[in-house]
DOPABA-808466 format. One record per residue (C-alpha): x, y, z. Coordinates in nm, 2 decimals, always signed. Layout:
DOPABA-808466
R     east    north       up
R        X        Y        Z
...
This chain:
DOPABA-808466
R     east    north       up
R    +1.66    -1.19    -0.15
R    +1.51    -1.47    -0.25
R    +1.40    -1.53    +0.11
R    +1.33    -1.15    +0.18
R    +1.09    -1.16    -0.12
R    +0.95    -1.48    +0.06
R    +0.91    -1.26    +0.42
R    +0.79    -0.93    +0.28
R    +0.49    -1.16    +0.10
R    +0.41    -1.29    +0.36
R    +0.41    -0.95    +0.54
R    +0.17    -0.84    +0.41
R    -0.08    -1.16    +0.30
R    -0.09    -1.17    +0.72
R    -0.17    -0.82    +0.74
R    -0.46    -0.76    +0.58
R    -0.59    -1.14    +0.71
R    -0.61    -0.94    +1.07
R    -0.76    -0.62    +0.96
R    -1.06    -0.63    +1.10
R    -1.40    -0.50    +0.99
R    -1.27    -0.37    +0.70
R    -1.36    -0.59    +0.37
R    -1.01    -0.63    +0.19
R    -1.05    -0.57    -0.26
R    -0.78    -0.77    -0.45
R    -0.70    -0.64    -0.83
R    -0.41    -0.72    -1.03
R    -0.28    -0.64    -1.42
R    -0.09    -0.84    -1.64
R    +0.15    -0.80    -2.01
R    +0.20    -1.15    -2.17
R    +0.45    -0.96    -2.48
R    +0.68    -1.12    -2.75
R    +0.87    -0.93    -2.99
R    +1.20    -0.93    -3.20
R    +1.39    -0.74    -3.42
R    +1.37    -0.78    -3.82
R    +1.75    -0.73    -3.87
R    +2.07    -0.84    -3.89
R    +2.23    -1.08    -3.60
R    +2.44    -0.75    -3.42
R    +2.09    -0.57    -3.41
R    +1.91    -0.50    -3.06
R    +1.66    -0.26    -2.93
R    +1.50    -0.23    -2.58
R    +1.68    -0.58    -2.55
R    +1.50    -0.75    -2.81
R    +1.73    -0.92    -3.13
R    +1.75    -1.13    -3.38
R    +1.51    -1.43    -3.22
R    +1.21    -1.40    -3.05
R    +1.21    -1.32    -2.70
R    +0.91    -1.33    -2.48
R    +1.01    -1.17    -2.15
R    +1.14    -0.84    -2.16
R    +0.78    -0.67    -2.14
R    +0.61    -0.91    -1.96
R    +0.50    -0.92    -1.64
R    +0.21    -1.01    -1.40
R    +0.10    -0.80    -1.06
R    -0.17    -0.85    -0.77
R    -0.25    -0.56    -0.60
R    -0.47    -0.57    -0.25
R    -0.66    -0.32    -0.11
R    -0.87    -0.23    +0.22
R    -1.00    +0.11    +0.35
R    -1.06    +0.13    +0.68
R    -1.31    +0.36    +0.71
R    -1.23    +0.79    +0.81
R    -1.02    +0.83    +0.53
R    -0.78    +0.57    +0.59
R    -0.72    +0.28    +0.37
R    -0.35    +0.04    +0.24
R    -0.20    -0.09    -0.04
R    -0.01    -0.38    -0.15
R    +0.08    -0.41    -0.47
R    +0.36    -0.72    -0.61
R    +0.47    -0.66    -0.92
R    +0.66    -0.98    -1.15
R    +0.83    -0.93    -1.40
R    +0.97    -1.09    -1.70
R    +1.27    -0.94    -1.77
R    +1.37    -1.02    -1.38
R    +1.37    -1.37    -1.40
R    +0.93    -1.27    -1.24
R    +1.12    -1.25    -0.92
R    +0.82    -1.05    -0.71
R    +0.84    -0.76    -0.53
R    +0.68    -0.49    -0.38
R    +0.61    -0.18    -0.63
R    +0.39    -0.03    -0.38
R    +0.35    -0.02    +0.00
R    +0.17    +0.31    +0.14
R    -0.09    +0.37    +0.41
R    -0.26    +0.66    +0.25
R    -0.54    +0.88    +0.49
R    -0.76    +1.16    +0.41
R    -0.66    +1.50    +0.67
R    -0.89    +1.69    +0.46
R    -1.18    +1.67    +0.19
R    -0.89    +1.84    -0.08
R    -0.62    +1.70    +0.08
R    -0.44    +1.30    +0.08
R    -0.14    +1.23    +0.26
R    +0.07    +0.83    +0.17
R    +0.34    +0.71    +0.36
R    +0.53    +0.38    +0.27
R    +0.65    +0.29    -0.10
R    +0.54    +0.49    -0.37
R    +0.53    +0.60    -0.71
R    +0.80    +0.81    -0.85
R    +0.64    +1.11    -1.04
R    +0.87    +1.17    -1.37
R    +0.60    +1.10    -1.65
R    +0.24    +1.19    -1.66
R    +0.25    +0.83    -1.72
R    +0.41    +0.77    -1.42
R    +0.12    +0.65    -1.16
R    -0.07    +0.30    -1.38
R    +0.31    +0.32    -1.58
R    +0.33    -0.06    -1.61
R    -0.08    -0.09    -1.66
R    -0.02    -0.22    -2.00
R    -0.45    -0.19    -2.04
R    -0.43    +0.23    -2.01
R    -0.26    +0.35    -2.30
R    -0.23    +0.21    -2.60
R    +0.14    +0.13    -2.71
R    +0.28    -0.22    -2.54
R    +0.50    -0.01    -2.35
R    +0.56    +0.35    -2.38
R    +0.86    +0.49    -2.56
R    +1.18    +0.49    -2.41
R    +1.28    +0.69    -2.54
R    +1.11    +0.97    -2.26
R    +0.99    +0.69    -2.06
R    +1.40    +0.53    -1.94
R    +1.37    +0.55    -1.57
R    +1.59    +0.31    -1.34
R    +1.42    +0.44    -1.05
R    +1.03    +0.37    -1.04
R    +0.97    +0.42    -0.69
R    +1.02    +0.54    -0.36
R    +0.99    +0.47    -0.01
R    +0.87    +0.81    +0.15
R    +0.54    +1.04    +0.21
R    +0.32    +1.22    -0.03
R    +0.09    +1.46    -0.02
R    -0.12    +1.58    -0.33
R    -0.40    +1.83    -0.29
R    -0.62    +1.91    -0.55
R    -0.80    +2.23    -0.59
R    -1.08    +2.36    -0.87
R    -0.96    +2.67    -1.06
R    -1.29    +2.77    -1.23
R    -1.35    +2.53    -1.46
R    -0.96    +2.35    -1.43
R    -0.89    +2.06    -1.15
R    -0.57    +2.14    -1.10
R    -0.41    +1.91    -0.84
R    -0.07    +1.97    -0.70
R    +0.11    +1.69    -0.53
R    +0.48    +1.71    -0.27
R    +0.67    +1.36    -0.28
R    +0.94    +1.31    -0.06
R    +1.19    +1.04    +0.03
R    +1.45    +0.77    -0.10
R    +1.54    +0.46    -0.30
R    +1.79    +0.31    -0.13
R    +1.94    -0.03    -0.25
R    +1.86    +0.01    -0.68
R    +2.12    -0.31    -0.76
R    +2.23    -0.53    -1.04
R    +2.51    -0.76    -1.08
R    +2.76    -0.54    -1.12
R    +2.62    -0.19    -1.03
R    +2.50    -0.02    -0.66
R    +2.29    +0.34    -0.72
R    +2.16    +0.54    -0.36
R    +1.88    +0.77    -0.43
R    +1.84    +0.98    -0.11
R    +1.69    +1.21    -0.08
R    +1.42    +1.24    -0.35
R    +1.26    +1.56    -0.38
R    +0.94    +1.56    -0.65
R    +0.69    +1.85    -0.66
R    +0.41    +1.81    -0.99
R    +0.09    +2.03    -1.06
R    -0.12    +1.90    -1.27
R    -0.36    +2.11    -1.49
R    -0.72    +1.95    -1.63
R    -0.98    +2.11    -1.79
R    -1.30    +1.88    -2.00
R    -1.02    +1.70    -2.24
R    -0.71    +1.87    -2.19
R    -0.47    +1.81    -1.98
R    -0.10    +1.98    -1.86
R    +0.16    +1.87    -1.62
R    +0.45    +2.05    -1.51
R    +0.69    +1.79    -1.33
R    +0.96    +1.86    -1.11
R    +1.20    +1.60    -0.90
R    +1.52    +1.60    -0.73
R    +1.80    +1.40    -0.55
R    +2.17    +1.32    -0.46
R    +2.32    +1.01    -0.65
R    +2.59    +0.78    -0.48
R    +2.67    +0.54    -0.77
R    +2.93    +0.27    -0.75
R    +3.02    +0.08    -1.05
R    +3.31    -0.15    -1.15
R    +3.41    +0.12    -1.44
R    +3.35    +0.40    -1.18
R    +3.57    +0.32    -0.88
R    +3.85    +0.21    -1.12
R    +3.82    +0.54    -1.36
R    +3.82    +0.79    -0.98
R    +4.12    +0.60    -0.77
R    +4.29    +0.66    -1.13
R    +4.24    +1.02    -1.15
R    +4.27    +1.02    -0.72
R    +4.59    +0.93    -0.82
R    +4.72    +1.25    -1.01
R    +4.47    +1.46    -0.86
R    +4.20    +1.39    -0.57
R    +4.00    +1.70    -0.60
R    +3.93    +1.65    -0.94
R    +3.79    +1.28    -0.87
R    +3.62    +1.44    -0.61
R    +3.44    +1.68    -0.78
R    +3.36    +1.53    -1.14
R    +3.44    +1.14    -1.15
R    +3.37    +0.99    -0.80
R    +2.94    +0.99    -0.80
R    +2.88    +1.02    -0.41
R    +2.56    +1.27    -0.27
R    +2.60    +1.42    -0.65
R    +2.29    +1.62    -0.81
R    +2.11    +1.50    -1.02
R    +1.77    +1.75    -1.11
R    +1.43    +1.62    -1.36
R    +1.21    +1.88    -1.55
R    +0.93    +1.84    -1.76
R    +0.61    +1.96    -1.92
R    +0.35    +1.73    -2.02
R    +0.00    +1.76    -2.30
R    -0.29    +1.51    -2.33
R    -0.47    +1.67    -2.58
R    -0.85    +1.44    -2.69
R    -1.01    +1.54    -2.99
R    -1.24    +1.30    -2.99
R    -1.11    +1.08    -3.20
R    -0.77    +1.20    -3.26
R    -0.65    +1.21    -2.90
R    -0.29    +1.38    -2.91
R    +0.03    +1.34    -2.65
R    +0.36    +1.53    -2.64
R    +0.60    +1.57    -2.33
R    +0.95    +1.69    -2.32
R    +1.18    +1.65    -2.05
R    +1.57    +1.71    -1.92
R    +1.73    +1.49    -1.69
R    +2.05    +1.75    -1.60
R    +2.34    +1.54    -1.39
R    +2.51    +1.92    -1.37
R    +2.86    +1.79    -1.22
R    +2.92    +1.45    -1.34
R    +3.17    +1.37    -1.58
R    +3.09    +1.02    -1.71
R    +2.69    +1.11    -1.71
R    +2.53    +1.26    -2.02
R    +2.30    +1.53    -1.96
R    +1.90    +1.41    -2.13
R    +1.67    +1.58    -2.38
R    +1.38    +1.35    -2.40
R    +1.08    +1.44    -2.66
R    +0.78    +1.27    -2.71
R    +0.46    +1.31    -3.03
R    +0.22    +1.08    -3.01
R    -0.12    +1.07    -3.20
R    -0.43    +0.76    -3.16
R    -0.72    +0.77    -3.41
R    -1.00    +0.56    -3.23
R    -1.12    +0.41    -3.53
R    -1.46    +0.22    -3.31
R    -1.48    +0.09    -3.00
R    -1.27    -0.16    -3.01
R    -0.95    -0.08    -3.24
R    -0.71    +0.22    -3.21
R    -0.36    +0.25    -3.42
R    -0.12    +0.52    -3.38
R    +0.21    +0.70    -3.45
R    +0.48    +0.78    -3.19
R    +0.80    +0.98    -3.31
R    +0.99    +1.02    -2.98
R    +1.38    +1.15    -2.91
R    +1.70    +1.08    -2.70
R    +2.00    +1.32    -2.69
R    +2.24    +1.26    -2.43
R    +2.54    +1.53    -2.45
R    +2.91    +1.47    -2.25
R    +2.94    +1.67    -2.06
R    +3.29    +1.79    -2.19
R    +3.33    +2.13    -2.03
R    +3.45    +1.98    -1.70
R    +3.80    +1.85    -1.94
R    +3.79    +2.20    -2.07
R    +4.16    +2.30    -1.97
R    +4.26    +1.99    -1.84
R    +4.65    +1.89    -1.94
R    +4.68    +1.56    -1.71
R    +4.72    +1.36    -1.93
R    +4.68    +1.08    -1.71
R    +4.24    +1.28    -1.67
R    +4.26    +1.30    -1.98
R    +4.34    +0.98    -2.16
R    +4.03    +0.78    -1.90
R    +3.75    +1.06    -1.99
R    +3.84    +1.14    -2.38
R    +3.73    +0.77    -2.46
R    +3.42    +0.76    -2.25
R    +3.28    +1.10    -2.31
R    +3.26    +1.03    -2.65
R    +3.08    +0.73    -2.57
R    +2.80    +0.87    -2.38
R    +2.70    +1.09    -2.71
R    +2.38    +0.94    -2.84
R    +2.14    +1.10    -2.99
R    +1.82    +0.82    -3.07
R    +1.55    +0.90    -3.31
R    +1.24    +0.63    -3.32
R    +0.96    +0.59    -3.51
R    +0.64    +0.40    -3.33
R    +0.34    +0.26    -3.55
R    +0.07    +0.00    -3.39
R    -0.26    -0.11    -3.37
R    -0.42    -0.18    -3.02
R    -0.78    -0.41    -3.04
R    -1.03    -0.46    -2.71
R    -1.09    -0.82    -2.83
R    -1.24    -0.84    -2.40
R    -1.42    -0.61    -2.25
R    -1.12    -0.66    -1.99
R    -0.80    -0.73    -2.22
R    -0.68    -0.60    -2.55
R    -0.48    -0.71    -2.83
R    -0.17    -0.48    -2.99
R    +0.13    -0.47    -3.26
R    +0.35    -0.19    -3.31
R    +0.67    -0.19    -3.57
R    +0.94    +0.02    -3.44
R    +1.25    +0.18    -3.62
R    +1.48    +0.38    -3.44
R    +1.88    +0.47    -3.50
R    +2.11    +0.64    -3.29
R    +2.32    +0.89    -3.53
R    +2.57    +1.01    -3.32
R    +2.71    +0.55    -3.30
R    +2.57    +0.55    -3.67
R    +2.32    +0.21    -3.55
R    +1.97    +0.12    -3.60
R    +1.71    -0.15    -3.59
R    +1.39    -0.25    -3.66
R    +1.14    -0.46    -3.39
R    +0.82    -0.62    -3.43
R    +0.61    -0.61    -3.15
R    +0.35    -0.82    -2.99
R    +0.14    -0.85    -2.71
R    -0.23    -0.85    -2.45
R    -0.27    -0.69    -2.19
R    -0.49    -0.71    -1.96
R    -0.64    -0.62    -1.63
R    -0.83    -0.88    -1.36
């Protein structure tokens, strides 16, 4: 993997070095974040524990782009995340072409459009939080390989945008799991009128997922009921649907963000459907200081209907404890302040209180950091 990343980095740099008669622009962003829980040694939230951590949310990214003229451009973005031991990888790498003055097409590695802030999800300088609340802004798949089409159309005083994306994400993995999302198909519509923005989001994908736990459960159930194992336990080309709606309302000096999403795992036994909600208010004290509060919620509900009527003892012994473990209902409160101490840098601090009423756990996190653009 290290060799592959080095090869991709050299390939990108070599490509830009051979672009003729075009200027290459370099931009970047970075976040330097620290934090710790303020509870006992067993508390954990966002991978923060009862000791100071500086890697979980820290990152560094470099983006190179070149406008080749006549509506054609190329962009590549390398990002190194502290949570992944600062291993560089391509987050974006695509060509962009204006098919018409109002229709743009991209091809390559592009962002998956799950949220209001998907396009700049990790550019911390662009929003008031250190990171958007995880209860809603949580996705293993942040990018996809494919094509997107973006159409701009004014409707009276409303600026509207319509996007369709088609692609796949293969080989998303860690030490113990492997996931393939193919295909991934998404559509969203955004309507902006002055200081008010509404966004409608829908994405659907077929997931294949392998892990020690899932493979073991599939094999055990398959021994007694192969049809049940194939349909409900094995995660092979299983459909996932993601839908959402968001409102960004600017009543200067107060800004309100409301966002809702629902993830439907349909007939996957060991994955719970998720209802996600976020309400956030930010107040600008002046040009340099913002205080904000956010309430976020994530409720996971196991697909218990799947085992209703099942009498086989082996299936029940495997499914019952796992389904109980899936259930969760997390509610989180975030209070923070942002101070722009430089034209390209902002210092932030947040106090986060979270509770899972189903699992009877809670944690308090103090997080601080600096977000930069360069």
